[in-house]
Rosetta silent file (secondary structure, phi, psi, omega in degrees, C-alpha in Angstrom):
SEQUENCE: MEITSIESDRVEVDGELFNFLKGNQGTLTTSDVPDVIDLYELISYWQFSGRATITFPRKRKNMMSDWSQFEYWLSDVSTYARIYDLGSGDEKYENEILFNEEITPEDYFGSYEAIKNKVVSHLLENEEFMANEGIQFVEIAHKGEVLYLIYRGCDCWALGHCNSVEVVSSWDVMPDLY
SCORE:     score description
SCORE:     0.000 S_00000001
   1 L     0.000  134.528  174.351  -10.834   23.708   -9.044 S_00000001
   2 L  -133.451  124.150  173.980   -8.040   25.250  -10.875 S_00000001
   3 E   -85.360  120.097 -175.656   -4.670   23.774  -11.722 S_00000001
   4 E   -89.399  -32.594  172.082   -2.323   26.734  -12.006 S_00000001
   5 E  -168.671  169.285  177.335    0.694   24.894  -13.263 S_00000001
   6 E  -132.966  124.237 -179.231    2.549   21.557  -13.352 S_00000001
   7 E  -129.461  116.727  174.226    6.216   21.377  -12.507 S_00000001
   8 L    40.754   58.026  173.835    8.229   18.162  -12.388 S_00000001
   9 L    73.263    6.875  177.257    5.350   15.946  -11.226 S_00000001
  10 E  -109.216  129.653 -178.251    4.037   18.565   -8.719 S_00000001
  11 E  -102.645  114.298  172.533    0.629   20.050   -9.474 S_00000001
  12 E   -77.415  129.747 -176.330    0.173   23.641   -8.426 S_00000001
  13 E  -123.488  168.211 -179.960   -3.436   24.336   -7.466 S_00000001
  14 L   -72.165  167.254 -175.397   -5.409   27.389   -6.451 S_00000001
  15 H   -68.286  -36.670  179.533   -5.719   28.412   -2.812 S_00000001
  16 H   -60.243  -49.294 -179.952   -9.364   27.335   -2.508 S_00000001
  17 H   -63.546  -46.305 -176.897   -8.592   23.755   -3.393 S_00000001
  18 H   -61.096  -43.944 -179.345   -5.400   23.578   -1.381 S_00000001
  19 H   -63.641  -39.240 -179.077   -7.097   25.009    1.717 S_00000001
  20 H   -62.348  -48.651 -176.522  -10.012   22.589    1.321 S_00000001
  21 H   -70.483  -40.294  178.770   -7.601   19.608    1.154 S_00000001
  22 H   -59.528  -34.077 -179.176   -5.341   20.944    3.966 S_00000001
  23 L   -71.020  -16.039 -179.291   -8.456   21.100    6.162 S_00000001
  24 L  -112.173   23.436  176.821   -9.103   17.427    5.428 S_00000001
  25 L   -61.682  139.138  178.942   -5.694   15.968    6.212 S_00000001
  26 L    84.300    6.437 -179.453   -5.838   12.557    7.729 S_00000001
  27 L  -128.158  167.411  169.570   -9.320   11.803    6.385 S_00000001
  28 E   -82.937  121.040  178.896  -10.790   10.350    3.236 S_00000001
  29 E  -105.194  131.053 -174.855  -11.799   13.160    0.971 S_00000001
  30 E   -98.672  161.850 -178.208  -14.415   12.471   -1.580 S_00000001
  31 L   -86.074    6.398 -173.053  -14.883   13.789   -5.151 S_00000001
  32 L   -92.890   18.135  177.415  -18.495   14.764   -4.470 S_00000001
  33 L   -96.020  104.944 -171.602  -17.781   18.340   -3.429 S_00000001
  34 L   -58.612  143.617  172.689  -19.071   20.469   -6.359 S_00000001
  35 L    58.831    9.774  177.451  -16.722   23.106   -7.813 S_00000001
  36 L  -111.925  -50.960 -171.500  -13.904   22.286   -5.369 S_00000001
  37 L  -141.149  136.018  172.512  -12.315   19.037   -6.374 S_00000001
  38 L  -123.652   93.214 -176.263  -12.364   16.579   -9.250 S_00000001
  39 H   -59.451  -33.301  179.289  -10.313   13.586   -8.159 S_00000001
  40 H   -65.289  -35.999  177.957  -10.717   11.958  -11.547 S_00000001
  41 H   -65.457  -40.064 -178.871   -9.160   14.966  -13.275 S_00000001
  42 H   -70.479  -17.506  179.975   -6.112   14.665  -11.038 S_00000001
  43 H   -53.199  -34.771 -174.348   -5.619   10.974  -11.905 S_00000001
  44 H   -68.763   -9.810  179.770   -3.744   12.036  -15.053 S_00000001
  45 H  -108.893    0.841 -173.865   -1.045   13.428  -12.787 S_00000001
  46 L   -68.772  153.901 -178.942   -0.725   10.450  -10.393 S_00000001
  47 E  -121.521  145.677  172.405    2.607    8.743   -9.796 S_00000001
  48 E   -81.051  125.730 -171.875    3.343    5.224   -8.723 S_00000001
  49 E   -87.901  -16.566 -172.989    5.068    5.315   -5.371 S_00000001
  50 E    70.877   14.850 -178.637    6.560    1.801   -5.345 S_00000001
  51 E  -128.870  161.492 -179.856    5.113    1.525   -1.900 S_00000001
  52 E  -149.023  154.920  174.230    2.116   -0.208   -0.344 S_00000001
  53 E   -92.052  124.161  176.734    0.332   -0.323    2.989 S_00000001
  54 L  -124.307  118.310 -176.515    0.728   -3.787    4.451 S_00000001
  55 L  -101.572  121.104  177.260   -1.166   -4.468    7.633 S_00000001
  56 L   -95.068  124.312  178.570    0.067   -7.399    9.709 S_00000001
  57 L   -70.411  168.923  177.951   -2.527   -9.134   11.820 S_00000001
  58 L   -53.527  149.342  175.791   -1.707  -10.155   15.403 S_00000001
  59 L   -61.574  127.381  177.628    0.742  -12.954   15.710 S_00000001
  60 L   -78.211  148.868  175.691   -1.231  -16.253   15.853 S_00000001
  61 L   -65.404  135.010  177.053   -0.677  -18.741   18.648 S_00000001
  62 L    71.144    5.692 -176.098    1.617  -21.464   17.368 S_00000001
  63 L   -64.671  -26.488 -177.786    2.243  -19.776   14.004 S_00000001
  64 L   -80.262  -14.336 -176.161    5.999  -19.940   14.584 S_00000001
  65 L  -123.510    0.849 -175.309    5.890  -23.662   15.212 S_00000001
  66 L  -134.985  116.251 -175.795    2.989  -24.911   13.009 S_00000001
  67 H   -61.083  -33.568 -176.158    3.028  -24.550    9.223 S_00000001
  68 H   -69.844  -44.919  176.049   -0.795  -24.623    9.016 S_00000001
  69 H   -62.846  -40.113  178.374   -1.159  -21.722   11.575 S_00000001
  70 H   -59.267  -45.869  177.225    1.574  -19.847    9.747 S_00000001
  71 H   -59.734  -43.440  176.654   -0.367  -20.292    6.479 S_00000001
  72 H   -61.397  -47.111  175.679   -3.597  -18.973    8.070 S_00000001
  73 H   -55.176  -51.232 -175.678   -1.716  -15.931    9.391 S_00000001
  74 H   -61.921  -36.705  176.704   -0.156  -15.303    5.996 S_00000001
  75 H   -64.998  -24.717  175.068   -3.575  -15.370    4.279 S_00000001
  76 H   -75.521  -23.352 -177.932   -4.730  -12.695    6.689 S_00000001
  77 H   -77.297  -48.476 -174.856   -1.835  -10.459    5.588 S_00000001
  78 L  -169.208  140.879  172.312   -2.700  -10.596    1.824 S_00000001
  79 L   -65.931  -13.638  175.652   -4.174  -12.914   -0.718 S_00000001
  80 L   -89.370   -6.085  177.673   -0.936  -12.265   -2.670 S_00000001
  81 L   -97.526   89.117  178.939    1.221  -13.644    0.200 S_00000001
  82 L   -95.158  138.184 -173.325    1.162  -17.321   -0.671 S_00000001
  83 H   -57.796  -39.882 -177.645    3.099  -19.757    1.479 S_00000001
  84 H   -69.213  -24.904  179.118    4.734  -21.413   -1.557 S_00000001
  85 H   -72.974  -29.734 -171.881    6.066  -18.106   -2.844 S_00000001
  86 L   -67.389  -20.637 -178.189    8.047  -17.256    0.296 S_00000001
  87 L  -105.996   15.860 -177.617   10.658  -19.920   -0.351 S_00000001
  88 L   -57.279  132.974 -176.711   11.161  -19.120   -4.063 S_00000001
  89 L    99.021  -12.031 -177.361   14.680  -19.822   -5.153 S_00000001
  90 L  -118.239   96.110 -171.214   15.012  -22.492   -2.545 S_00000001
  91 H   -61.777  -31.601  179.567   14.176  -25.845   -4.070 S_00000001
  92 H   -69.198  -27.600 -177.296   14.391  -27.630   -0.681 S_00000001
  93 H   -52.858  -59.494 -174.565   11.766  -25.266    0.736 S_00000001
  94 H   -75.606  -34.004 -178.855    8.811  -26.638   -1.188 S_00000001
  95 H   -82.674  -33.677 -173.269   10.039  -30.275   -1.382 S_00000001
  96 H  -124.129  -23.232 -174.214   11.516  -30.933    2.019 S_00000001
  97 H  -101.751  -45.123 -178.865   10.805  -28.117    4.445 S_00000001
  98 L   -57.479  125.199  179.287    7.273  -26.885    3.861 S_00000001
  99 L    65.802   19.853  172.398    4.816  -28.662    6.139 S_00000001
 100 L   -80.904  127.443 -176.691    7.636  -30.818    7.547 S_00000001
 101 L   -68.855  -21.792 -179.748    6.705  -31.503   11.148 S_00000001
 102 L   -83.030  -22.191 -175.900   10.383  -31.544   12.198 S_00000001
 103 L  -118.617  120.570 -174.322   11.151  -28.142   10.756 S_00000001
 104 L  -100.305  169.157  179.546    9.011  -25.169   11.873 S_00000001
 105 H   -60.338  -32.900  177.344    8.495  -21.775   10.211 S_00000001
 106 H   -66.035  -38.819  176.084   10.748  -20.291   12.975 S_00000001
 107 H   -61.124  -43.103 -174.297   13.498  -22.839   12.130 S_00000001
 108 H   -82.239  -48.268 -173.502   13.406  -21.833    8.462 S_00000001
 109 H   -87.218  -32.453 -173.130   12.709  -18.100    8.569 S_00000001
 110 L   103.046 -138.291 -176.238   14.069  -17.149   11.950 S_00000001
 111 L   -71.760  167.171  174.375   12.268  -14.493   14.005 S_00000001
 112 H   -60.721  -39.739  176.680    8.837  -13.028   13.596 S_00000001
 113 H   -64.503  -38.367  179.170   10.518   -9.810   12.345 S_00000001
 114 H   -62.562  -39.328  179.539   12.479  -11.870    9.766 S_00000001
 115 H   -67.494  -44.530  179.833    9.188  -13.368    8.537 S_00000001
 116 H   -62.357  -41.066  179.619    7.542   -9.962    8.207 S_00000001
 117 H   -61.947  -40.168  179.627   10.567   -8.598    6.254 S_00000001
 118 H   -63.494  -42.772 -179.968   10.338  -11.662    3.851 S_00000001
 119 H   -63.808  -48.033 -179.046    6.583  -11.048    3.328 S_00000001
 120 H   -59.315  -44.658  174.997    7.117   -7.324    2.670 S_00000001
 121 H   -57.793  -45.481  179.102    9.940   -8.061    0.261 S_00000001
 122 H   -62.587  -46.325 -175.862    7.887  -10.640   -1.537 S_00000001
 123 H   -67.823  -41.231  179.168    4.791   -8.431   -1.852 S_00000001
 124 H   -66.430  -22.072  177.826    6.710   -5.312   -3.038 S_00000001
 125 H   -94.014   -5.790  179.471    8.308   -7.396   -5.794 S_00000001
 126 L   -84.234  112.380 -176.457    4.943   -8.960   -6.821 S_00000001
 127 H   -63.967  -36.112 -179.538    3.688   -7.056   -9.838 S_00000001
 128 H   -67.197  -46.073  176.642    0.116   -8.204   -9.423 S_00000001
 129 H   -58.299  -49.223 -179.449    0.073   -7.082   -5.760 S_00000001
 130 H   -63.507  -37.075  178.502    1.574   -3.704   -6.608 S_00000001
 131 H   -64.187  -34.220 -177.605   -0.824   -3.162   -9.513 S_00000001
 132 H   -98.473  -29.891 -173.841   -3.786   -3.780   -7.223 S_00000001
 133 H  -116.245   -7.836 -179.520   -2.542   -2.706   -3.764 S_00000001
 134 E   -67.176  160.038 -177.072    0.265   -0.311   -4.509 S_00000001
 135 E  -102.385  129.989  171.370   -0.176    3.364   -3.715 S_00000001
 136 E  -101.551  153.724 -179.791   -0.521    6.062   -6.325 S_00000001
 137 E  -149.001  159.248  169.256   -0.295    9.643   -5.380 S_00000001
 138 E  -124.291  126.738  176.852   -0.585   13.152   -6.677 S_00000001
 139 E   -87.572  115.145  175.716    1.729   15.763   -5.225 S_00000001
 140 E  -114.587  152.206  178.659   -0.078   19.086   -4.989 S_00000001
 141 E  -145.501  157.229  173.021    1.247   22.440   -3.885 S_00000001
 142 E  -148.338  122.344  177.749    0.265   26.018   -3.222 S_00000001
 143 L    46.733   48.705  173.053    2.737   28.799   -2.404 S_00000001
 144 L    90.248  -15.460 -178.732    5.417   26.355   -1.333 S_00000001
 145 E   -89.085  142.494 -179.750    3.243   24.084    0.831 S_00000001
 146 E  -124.197  139.378  171.692    2.856   20.456   -0.327 S_00000001
 147 E  -127.978  160.216  178.899    0.174   17.849    0.238 S_00000001
 148 E  -121.787  129.447  168.884   -0.126   14.267   -1.116 S_00000001
 149 E   -97.065  123.001 -175.017   -3.356   12.765   -2.321 S_00000001
 150 E   -99.813  113.305  177.000   -3.134    9.032   -1.791 S_00000001
 151 E   -97.985  121.085  173.007   -5.048    6.937   -4.317 S_00000001
 152 L  -109.097  148.857  178.086   -5.676    3.291   -3.381 S_00000001
 153 L    73.743   63.881 -178.624   -7.049    0.655   -5.662 S_00000001
 154 H   -46.150  -47.416  179.673   -5.754    1.492   -9.053 S_00000001
 155 H   -64.917  -36.626  178.772   -8.244   -0.759  -10.825 S_00000001
 156 H   -62.932  -41.795  179.155  -11.202    0.656   -8.884 S_00000001
 157 H   -64.386  -44.624 -175.572  -10.177    4.172  -10.026 S_00000001
 158 H   -65.249  -28.867 -177.620   -9.737    3.041  -13.617 S_00000001
 159 H   -92.938   -4.336  179.967  -13.223    1.482  -13.542 S_00000001
 160 L    81.573   21.388 -179.850  -14.850    4.506  -11.899 S_00000001
 161 L   -95.373  -12.646 -177.958  -15.769    2.838   -8.629 S_00000001
 162 L   -98.396  151.947  178.655  -13.644    4.939   -6.240 S_00000001
 163 L  -145.322   14.846 -177.066  -14.435    8.380   -5.060 S_00000001
 164 E  -145.117  145.486  175.945  -12.085    9.178   -2.173 S_00000001
 165 E  -126.963  157.197  173.755   -8.432    9.779   -1.497 S_00000001
 166 E   -90.366  137.791  176.793   -6.450   10.165    1.708 S_00000001
 167 E  -104.519  125.475  179.307   -4.854   13.588    2.211 S_00000001
 168 E  -136.810  153.799  177.679   -1.450   13.623    3.975 S_00000001
 169 L   -96.856  -13.848 -173.305    1.302   16.188    4.395 S_00000001
 170 L  -156.315  149.054  174.983    4.031   13.555    4.732 S_00000001
 171 H   -68.675  -23.428 -175.238    4.572    9.892    3.994 S_00000001
 172 H   -64.360  -21.944 -179.353    5.680    9.534    7.616 S_00000001
 173 H   -83.154    1.805 -177.125    2.080    9.792    8.904 S_00000001
 174 L   -98.568  110.362 -178.392    0.981    6.676    7.153 S_00000001
 175 L   -70.270  150.052  178.237    1.090    3.590    9.438 S_00000001
 176 L    56.260   33.115  177.817    2.260    0.318    7.951 S_00000001
 177 E   -91.486  128.894  178.466    3.712    1.897    4.802 S_00000001
 178 L  -128.092    0.000    0.000    6.520   -0.087    3.217 S_00000001
């Protein structure tokens, strides 16, 4: 692998590496290909995207009308999506609304889409979530073509436990990216 230059956060690489990665778009590419790629060397060029992949499980039966079902669904989204955090800034939420049988999650939040938007907003503002679940990337290029190496699990990479990245040509091809 040869890095030919670095310009404004874009890493220019040789044709052999770029073609290898281009041929592996949409897959997880590992660092165990000798003499082609060293994903750990490229970490020094990664950038924090401010984005994360958030996968929403199927809507649970009664989750819009039952706080306990809503909480179970929320825990399936992320361990960082805690029911008490969603009403932050609203003193009445925790004291009078949460788990009140007369007021449902739908009454408080509105639609299912409104709930998803609230969860996304909360998670993207949560520093701990973003440090662990946020997406880091390296933008690589060769002769005007660009690819993105998507690094997930910042802590795992720092500790040496990870060995694969996702290769994409555009952010648009990533489902559930917020």
